[in-house]
C-alpha positions in Angstrom: -38.0 3.7 4.1 -36.4 5.0 7.3 -38.3 6.6 9.9 -37.2 10.3 10.4 -34.6 10.4 13.2 -33.5 13.4 15.1 -32.0 13.2 18.6 -30.8 16.3 20.4 -27.2 16.0 21.5 -27.4 15.1 25.2 -25.3 13.6 27.9 -26.0 9.9 28.2 -23.6 8.9 28.5 9.2 -2.2 26.1 9.5 -2.9 22.6 9.6 -0.1 20.3 7.3 2.7 21.4 6.4 6.3 21.0 6.4 8.8 23.9 4.9 12.3 23.8 5.3 14.5 26.8 3.8 17.6 28.1 4.4 20.5 30.7 4.4 24.2 30.6 7.8 25.2 29.7 11.5 24.4 28.6 10.8 22.3 25.5 13.1 19.1 25.5 13.5 16.1 23.3 15.7 13.1 23.4 16.2 9.8 21.6 17.2 6.5 23.2 17.4 3.0 21.9 14.0 1.8 20.7 12.3 4.9 22.1 11.5 8.3 20.7 10.7 10.9 23.4 9.5 14.5 22.8 7.9 16.8 25.4 8.3 19.7 27.8 9.2 20.2 31.4 6.8 22.0 33.4 7.8 25.0 35.6 4.3 26.3 36.7 3.7 27.3 40.3 0.4 25.2 40.0 2.6 22.1 39.6 2.8 22.0 43.5 0.1 19.8 45.2 -0.5 19.8 48.8 2.5 17.7 49.3 4.7 20.4 47.5 5.9 18.0 44.8 5.7 18.4 41.0 4.4 15.1 39.7 5.4 12.7 36.6 2.5 10.9 35.2 2.4 8.3 32.5 -0.7 7.6 30.5 -0.4 4.1 29.1 -2.8 3.8 26.2 -4.0 1.2 23.7 -2.7 3.1 20.7 -1.5 6.4 19.3 -4.1 8.4 17.3 -7.7 7.4 16.4 -11.0 9.1 17.0 -11.1 8.2 20.8 -7.5 8.0 22.1 -6.4 11.0 20.4 -9.0 13.0 22.3 -7.9 11.3 25.6 -4.3 12.2 24.8 -5.3 15.9 24.2 -7.2 16.0 27.4 -4.4 14.3 29.5 -1.7 16.7 28.0 -3.9 19.9 28.4 -4.4 18.9 32.2 -0.7 18.2 32.7 0.3 21.5 30.9 -2.1 23.5 33.2 -0.6 21.9 36.4 3.0 22.2 35.2 3.4 18.4 35.6 5.4 16.2 33.4 3.1 14.0 31.5 4.0 11.2 29.1 1.4 9.6 26.8 2.7 6.2 25.8 1.3 3.4 23.7 2.5 0.0 22.3 3.6 -0.4 18.8 0.9 -2.9 18.1 -2.4 -1.5 19.3 -4.2 -3.1 22.2 -1.1 -5.5 23.0 -1.5 -5.9 26.7 2.1 -7.3 27.1 3.7 -4.3 25.6 1.4 -2.2 27.8 2.7 -4.0 30.7 6.2 -3.1 29.7 5.3 0.4 29.4 3.9 0.3 33.0 7.2 -1.2 34.1 9.0 1.7 32.4 7.0 4.1 34.3 7.6 2.5 37.6 11.5 2.1 37.0 11.6 5.7 35.9 10.2 6.9 39.2 6.9 8.2 37.9 4.3 9.2 40.5 1.2 7.7 38.9 0.1 5.5 35.9 -3.3 6.2 34.0 -4.8 4.5 31.1 -7.1 1.7 29.8 -5.5 -1.2 31.6 -8.0 -3.6 30.4 -6.6 -7.2 31.3 -6.9 -8.0 35.2 -4.7 -11.0 34.7 -1.9 -8.8 33.3 -2.2 -5.7 35.3 -3.1 -6.9 38.8 0.5 -7.6 39.8 1.7 -4.4 38.2 -0.9 -2.3 40.1 -0.1 -4.0 43.4 3.7 -3.4 42.9 2.9 0.3 41.8 1.0 0.7 45.0 4.0 -0.7 47.1 6.2 2.0 45.5 3.6 4.6 46.6 2.3 5.3 43.1 -1.3 5.8 42.3 -3.0 4.1 39.4 -6.3 5.2 37.8 -8.0 3.5 34.9 -9.7 5.1 32.0 -12.8 3.5 30.2 -11.7 0.0 31.7 -12.6 -1.0 35.2 -10.6 -3.6 37.0 -13.1 -4.3 39.9 -11.5 -1.6 42.3 -7.9 -2.7 42.4 -7.1 0.7 40.9 -7.3 3.9 42.9 -10.2 5.3 40.7 -11.7 4.8 37.4 -13.2 7.3 35.0 -15.0 6.2 31.8 -18.2 5.3 30.0 -20.8 3.4 32.1 -20.8 0.2 30.1 -24.5 -0.8 31.1 -25.6 2.8 30.3 -23.8 2.3 26.9 -25.7 -0.8 26.0 -29.1 0.7 27.2 -28.5 3.9 25.1 -27.5 1.9 22.0 -30.8 -0.1 22.3 -32.9 3.1 22.9 -31.3 4.7 19.9 -32.0 1.8 17.7 -35.5 1.6 18.9 -36.1 5.3 18.0 -34.5 4.7 14.7 -36.5 1.6 13.6 -40.0 2.5 15.0 -42.3 -0.3 14.1 -40.3 -1.5 11.1 -38.7 -5.1 11.0 -35.1 -4.9 12.0 -32.3 -7.6 12.4 -29.2 -5.9 13.9 -25.5 -6.9 14.1 -23.7 -5.8 17.2 -20.0 -5.2 16.0 -17.1 -4.7 18.4 -13.4 -4.8 18.4 -13.0 -7.8 20.6 -14.5 -9.6 23.6 -11.4 -10.0 25.8 -12.7 -7.3 28.1 -15.4 -8.1 30.5 -17.0 -4.8 30.2 -17.7 -5.6 26.5 -20.1 -8.3 27.6 -21.6 -6.1 30.2 -22.5 -3.6 27.5 -23.8 -6.3 25.1 -26.0 -8.0 27.8 -27.5 -4.4 28.7 -28.2 -4.0 25.0 -30.0 -7.3 24.7 -32.1 -6.8 27.8 -33.1 -3.3 26.7 -34.5 -4.8 23.6 -36.6 -7.3 25.2 -40.3 -6.8 24.3 -39.5 -5.2 21.0 -40.6 -8.1 18.8 -40.0 -6.3 15.5 -36.2 -6.2 16.5 -34.1 -9.4 16.4 -30.4 -9.7 17.2 -28.0 -11.4 14.8 -25.4 -11.5 17.5 -21.7 -10.3 18.2 -19.3 -9.8 15.2 -15.7 -8.9 15.8 -13.8 -6.4 13.6 -10.3 -5.9 15.4 -10.9 -2.1 15.1 -10.2 -2.4 11.3 -12.4 -0.5 8.9 -11.6 -3.0 6.1 -12.5 -6.0 8.3 -15.7 -4.4 9.4 -16.8 -3.6 5.9 -16.0 -6.9 4.4 -17.7 -8.7 7.2 -20.8 -6.6 7.0 -21.0 -7.2 3.3 -20.7 -11.1 3.6 -23.2 -11.0 6.4 -25.8 -9.0 4.4 -25.4 -11.3 1.3 -25.8 -14.3 3.3 -28.8 -12.9 5.3 -30.6 -10.0 3.5 -32.9 -9.7 6.6 -29.9 -7.9 8.3 -30.6 -4.2 8.1 -29.0 -2.7 11.1 -25.5 -2.3 12.7 -24.5 -1.0 16.2 -20.8 -0.2 16.4 -19.4 -0.8 19.9 -15.9 0.1 21.1 -14.6 0.3 17.6 -14.0 3.5 15.6 -12.9 1.1 12.9 -16.4 -0.2 12.6 -17.6 3.5 12.4 -15.5 4.0 9.3 -16.0 0.5 7.6 -19.7 0.2 8.1 -20.7 3.5 6.4 -18.3 2.6 3.5 -20.2 -0.7 3.1 -23.6 1.2 3.3 -22.6 3.9 0.9 -20.9 1.6 -1.6 -24.3 -0.4 -1.8 -26.6 2.6 -1.7 -28.2 1.5 1.4 -28.5 4.7 3.3 -32.4 4.5 3.2 -32.6 1.0 4.1 -29.9 0.3 6.7 -30.0 1.5 10.4 -26.4 2.4 11.5 -25.2 3.6 14.9 -21.5 4.5 15.1 -19.2 5.0 18.0 -16.7 7.9 18.7 -16.5 11.2 16.7 -13.5 11.7 14.5 -13.9 14.1 11.4 -14.3 11.2 9.1 -17.0 9.6 11.3 -18.9 12.9 11.6 -18.7 13.2 7.8 -20.4 10.0 7.4 -23.1 11.1 9.8 -23.7 14.0 7.5 -23.8 11.9 4.4 -26.0 9.3 5.8 -23.6 6.4 6.0 -24.3 6.7 9.8 -27.6 7.7 11.2 -25.7 9.0 14.4 -22.7 8.3 16.4 -22.5 7.8 20.2 -19.4 9.7 21.3 -17.8 8.8 24.4 -16.1 11.7 26.1 -12.4 10.6 25.8 -11.2 14.2 26.3 -12.9 14.2 29.7 -11.3 10.9 30.6 -7.9 12.2 29.9 -8.3 15.5 31.4 -10.3 14.6 34.4 -8.1 11.7 35.4 -5.1 14.0 36.0 -7.2 16.2 38.2 -8.4 13.2 40.0 -4.8 12.3 40.8 -4.4 15.8 42.2 -7.4 15.6 44.3 -6.1 12.4 45.9 -2.7 14.0 46.6 -4.5 17.1 48.1 -6.3 14.8 50.4 -9.8 15.2 48.9 -12.3 12.4 48.6 -12.4 10.9 45.1 -15.3 8.8 43.8 -14.0 5.2 43.0 -15.9 5.1 39.7 -16.9 8.0 37.6 -19.2 8.0 34.6 -17.6 10.3 31.9 -20.9 10.6 29.9 -21.8 10.2 26.3 -23.2 12.3 23.5 -25.5 11.2 20.6 -24.6 13.2 17.5 -26.8 13.3 14.5 -26.5 15.4 11.2 -28.4 18.2 12.9 -25.5 19.0 15.2 -22.6 17.1 13.7 -20.8 20.3 12.3 -21.1 22.1 15.5 -20.0 19.2 17.6 -17.0 18.5 15.4 -15.9 22.2 15.8 -16.1 21.9 19.6 -13.7 18.8 19.3 -11.4 20.7 16.9 -12.7 18.9 13.8 -13.7 20.4 10.5 -16.7 18.6 9.2 -16.9 19.5 5.4 -19.8 17.0 4.2 -23.3 18.4 3.8 -26.4 16.6 5.1 -28.0 14.2 2.9 
């Protein structure tokens, strides 16, 4: 049986494409070859920075929608609207495709944008782009990925802190019970993923009742995560815990596997991010908790960090956006604060 677990919510923490724009007035929309554009053109007085210019910002994301990046988009668009800036949230047609993301950065540069924001995760791909953007006088800020300082600033989850928090949450869940844990993530193409995993493993040292199966990849696909977990469990019944990292797909697929096999009282499960569906799984016991990265803050604050730079203020090079642990005790309230309706009742 599981040990009773309750954690207070606390801060731990150009192929075809779709564009969405934001501002504060004058709705506009246009369609061009291979591109759909909808948005607004800002007219607010607050759109003037210390240099007296209204700005155009591109947020080059990994995907449209999803538990995490939909929140980043909302934060980005809210900040642009407040400032009266023209903001465009763009994403590749194939999620996480760095070559398409590079093309979108090129579009931002040729269109005369003032800055690029987003999770530019591949240093080999984006170094040349960032250097050329700087030559054009543009700013580049990364969100939830860090390229060793070649960007002007970074805001996102502290990866080492993420790994430590995952481990401490698992330790609290398991107590003295035997545990064999799978660490499931989208991919390992980003160096920061291994930074998180290494911190996770180090934080579990000395807890002899917990062993680590290793890393499993799910491509951010719920079906892949559920099927892989089912096969692993059947092959090794000692596996009784999963930590989802950098994959809201795993946070949907893993609880589906757990509930289909009635393992709520036998499996320890820690999700990532906090969509309505993920929070409903927290309520039903498919997930014991979820660690929500503050993607809204990443999108929102990154815009104001740009403003601070242009206003001549000092900006930290690397900012931790924090993280929240959400359990069934606060999932409904937390969901409401993010604009989600959590309808499930606690198990």
